Every structure is written in C-alpha cells, then in structure tokens.
C-alpha positions as semicolon CSV with decimal commas, in nm:
position;residue;x (nm);y (nm);z (nm)
1;X;1,104;-0,258;-0,288
2;X;1,057;-0,633;-0,339
3;X;0,718;-0,578;-0,503
4;X;0,874;-0,327;-0,743
5;X;1,153;-0,570;-0,826
6;X;0,903;-0,846;-0,894
7;X;0,689;-0,618;-1,110
8;X;0,995;-0,518;-1,310
9;X;1,096;-0,882;-1,342
10;X;0,747;-0,972;-1,469
11;X;0,759;-0,699;-1,727
12;X;1,108;-0,802;-1,833
13;X;1,011;-1,169;-1,851
14;X;0,698;-1,093;-2,053
15;X;0,898;-0,861;-2,274
16;X;1,153;-1,132;-2,339
17;X;0,880;-1,377;-2,437
18;X;0,724;-1,114;-2,666
19;X;1,061;-1,033;-2,818
20;X;1,132;-1,401;-2,886
21;X;0,797;-1,439;-3,060
22;X;0,837;-1,118;-3,260
23;X;1,022;-1,108;-3,587
24;X;1,375;-0,970;-3,594
25;X;1,258;-0,661;-3,786
26;X;1,044;-0,555;-3,488
27;X;1,326;-0,545;-3,234
28;X;1,254;-0,278;-2,974
29;X;1,559;-0,314;-2,751
30;X;1,910;-0,193;-2,798
31;X;2,198;-0,351;-2,613
32;X;2,504;-0,139;-2,555
33;X;2,813;-0,272;-2,386
34;X;3,010;-0,031;-2,172
35;X;3,314;-0,167;-1,990
36;X;3,171;-0,515;-1,954
37;X;2,815;-0,425;-1,856
38;X;2,514;-0,436;-2,082
39;X;2,227;-0,191;-2,076
40;X;1,887;-0,266;-2,226
41;X;1,660;0,019;-2,330
42;X;1,293;-0,081;-2,354
43;X;1,023;0,114;-2,534
44;X;0,733;0,229;-2,308
45;X;0,468;0,094;-2,547
46;X;0,625;-0,251;-2,531
47;X;0,630;-0,241;-2,150
48;X;0,262;-0,147;-2,136
49;X;0,179;-0,420;-2,387
50;X;0,371;-0,671;-2,175
51;X;0,183;-0,562;-1,862
52;X;-0,151;-0,598;-2,042
53;X;-0,055;-0,945;-2,158
54;X;0,050;-1,041;-1,806
55;X;-0,275;-0,911;-1,657
56;X;-0,474;-1,109;-1,912
57;X;-0,312;-1,439;-1,812
58;X;-0,505;-1,698;-1,617
59;X;-0,438;-1,752;-1,249
60;X;-0,240;-2,070;-1,315
61;X;-0,024;-1,898;-1,578
62;X;0,042;-1,609;-1,339
63;X;0,158;-1,855;-1,073
64;X;0,392;-2,015;-1,325
65;X;0,532;-1,672;-1,413
66;X;0,576;-1,595;-1,042
67;X;0,767;-1,920;-0,997
68;X;0,981;-1,848;-1,302
69;X;1,058;-1,496;-1,182
70;X;1,147;-1,620;-0,834
71;X;1,383;-1,873;-0,989
72;X;1,545;-1,601;-1,202
73;X;1,576;-1,369;-0,901
74;X;1,747;-1,644;-0,698
75;X;1,989;-1,709;-0,982
76;X;2,062;-1,338;-1,010
77;X;2,126;-1,309;-0,635
78;X;2,353;-1,614;-0,645
79;X;2,553;-1,465;-0,933
80;X;2,573;-1,133;-0,753
81;X;2,693;-1,301;-0,433
82;X;2,962;-1,498;-0,617
83;X;3,084;-1,198;-0,817
84;X;3,411;-1,031;-0,729
85;X;3,373;-0,706;-0,537
86;X;3,378;-0,405;-0,760
87;X;3,610;-0,111;-0,719
88;X;3,323;0,089;-0,573
89;X;3,269;-0,168;-0,298
90;X;3,635;-0,170;-0,207
91;X;3,647;0,210;-0,198
92;X;3,331;0,223;0,012
93;X;3,483;-0,026;0,257
94;X;3,794;0,192;0,293
95;X;3,574;0,497;0,334
96;X;3,365;0,311;0,593
97;X;3,677;0,279;0,806
98;X;3,772;0,645;0,768
99;X;3,433;0,821;0,759
100;X;3,151;0,575;0,833
101;X;2,849;0,806;0,779
102;X;2,981;0,923;0,442
103;X;3,026;0,565;0,323
104;X;2,671;0,476;0,430
105;X;2,534;0,786;0,256
106;X;2,718;0,709;-0,068
107;X;2,605;0,348;-0,058
108;X;2,239;0,429;0,015
109;X;2,220;0,744;-0,198
110;X;1,993;0,927;0,044
111;X;1,969;1,049;0,401
112;X;1,771;0,764;0,552
113;X;1,762;0,590;0,888
114;X;2,074;0,387;0,811
115;X;2,270;0,709;0,761
116;X;2,143;0,865;1,084
117;X;2,213;0,547;1,280
118;X;2,565;0,549;1,142
119;X;2,608;0,913;1,251
120;X;2,481;0,830;1,600
121;X;2,707;0,527;1,638
122;X;3,006;0,722;1,510
123;X;2,939;1,004;1,756
124;X;2,901;0,764;2,047
125;X;3,229;0,601;1,964
126;X;3,406;0,560;1,634
127;X;3,437;0,179;1,634
128;X;3,063;0,096;1,643
129;X;3,012;0,340;1,355
130;X;3,283;0,166;1,154
131;X;3,138;-0,179;1,221
132;X;2,787;-0,068;1,125
133;X;2,910;0,109;0,811
134;X;3,100;-0,203;0,701
135;X;2,788;-0,414;0,756
136;X;2,579;-0,175;0,546
137;X;2,836;-0,139;0,268
138;X;2,928;-0,506;0,243
C-alpha cells in the first residue's frame, strides 16, 4: 500500500514538473470542483512519460525526488489529521456504536481481517466490538 502511494506520488510529482515546463496549450489535466473537492484527471500517455522520465533520472536525483515526496506525504498527512471530521466519519462513528461490523465493513470497503475481528469481538461481547470499530473508523 505504501509502495503504491509512493509510486503514485512520484508520478504525480513528475507530472507536475512536466506540466509546469509545458506550454499552456498542452495542458493535459482538467480540474473540476465538486462541493469543495478537486479532482484531477491525468492522461495515460502523460503518466507513462512521467514514469519514463523518473526511471531515467540519476540515483542522486531519485533520492531527491524520494525526499520531496516524503515531505509532501507528511504535509498531506498533517493536513488530513488537522481537518475537521467529515459527515461520513461522524456517521460511521455512530454506526460503530450501533452495529460495529457494518461500520468496519463500510470503512474498509471489503471483507478483510479487520471486519472478521470486529464480528468476533461483537459476538463475544458487544462492548469490545464497539471499541474496536471506533478505533478502526477513527
């Protein structure tokens, strides 16, 4: 998961540097704002070009990119931690109190070990299931 996030961050970072160097007539992204959030759509050819450029960098340049991406990831995590909880988080917390396994499933999006542990704890006694679900959701 972390490796995938870093790979995506590298591609995004390289894409941003390509986009800054490119002329405004060659813009390949479109930003759409929907209820306060922005979504960037990136062309596949541009992503592959960015990956090729990243792979062609020297070892020192790659280390610099790694450091830059780590810095950006830390900033993103700090912003995410300081952000107000969304409506979904609040609803999941309420659902975690009422039906812990359902809240864990909705948060994770799949039937994984966290879900099954939540089911087991809820069956053993309701309170451990609630505590675990709140930990997972929050």
